[in-house]
C-alpha positions, 0 to 999 in steps of 0.5 A: 508496595509489591502490589505496586510493582505488580501493576507496573509490571501488568502496565509494562506488560501491556504497553508491550503487547499494545506495541507488537502488532506495529512492530510486527507489521513493520518488520513484514514492510520492511521484507516487501519493499524489494518484491515482484509479483502479479495483483487482482483487484476488485471493488464492490460497492456498500451491498457487497455488489462487484462493480469493477475487477483488473489485474496486472503486475507490480514491481517494489524496490526501496524507497518509494520507487515502484512500478504497478501496470494495470493489464486488464480491463483497462490498461493503466500505468502507475510509476514512482522515482521516489520524487514523482509518481506518473499516473499515465491512463493509456486509452485516454492518452491522459497522464498525471504526475504529482509529487511523491508526498502526500500518496502513500494514504491513498496508493497500495504500492505507495504504501508498500513501497515506501519506508515502513517507519513513514507509511505506518506513522499515518495509521493506527495498527491493530492486529486482527489475527495471523500475520493481518492488521488492520490500519485505521487513518490518523488525519480526518481528511484521507480518503478511506476509513479502514485498511486490512493488509494480509500475510502468509509466509511473510509475503504480502498477499491481501490487502482490503481498502474500505472507502468513506463511500462505503466502497471495498476494495480488496487487492490479492497478490500472487506469483511474488518473489525477492530482488536484489535490485533492478536498474533506475530505468525501470521507473522512469517513464517516457509518454509520447508526445500524443499524451496531454500531461498534467502536473500537480504540485 
């Protein structure tokens, strides 16, 4: 009987340990749901060569609202009001608008801006170090293989995305600040009449 109780104790302890990374990540994501700051994004090909880089600013406000502004080298705005996501390529005068649902797996801003329970339900979470987590999508049709999140003093500090083609995109965050709430107007985008808008359902 003692051996059975001991074995059950180990099983409970193992299950608690296995759930710890997802629980810890959930708390950290919740802390970062209302933040603003700067980002630098670099994409590497399968050989490790840099093929693209960009910089910009972002704003997150729960639930599911965000602004992701790429400033250089080519201006692009990605704005979510919680129901619709608009992607505006400023120089090309083209924009796409799609429902927010389904964007969590593909957009880092959407991952950070959505409910942690909703976001993490799409992934298997593994702890890989102090405040570092590897996320693997549960659905095979997702566009990437692994997603790594790193935190520093509770703030998101970096995100690394390896896609199905072998490319890796690294996003570094800086100058982060928590805000108490911002105007709803920040998440509404007025496109010029010259912009060609395509709406996806």
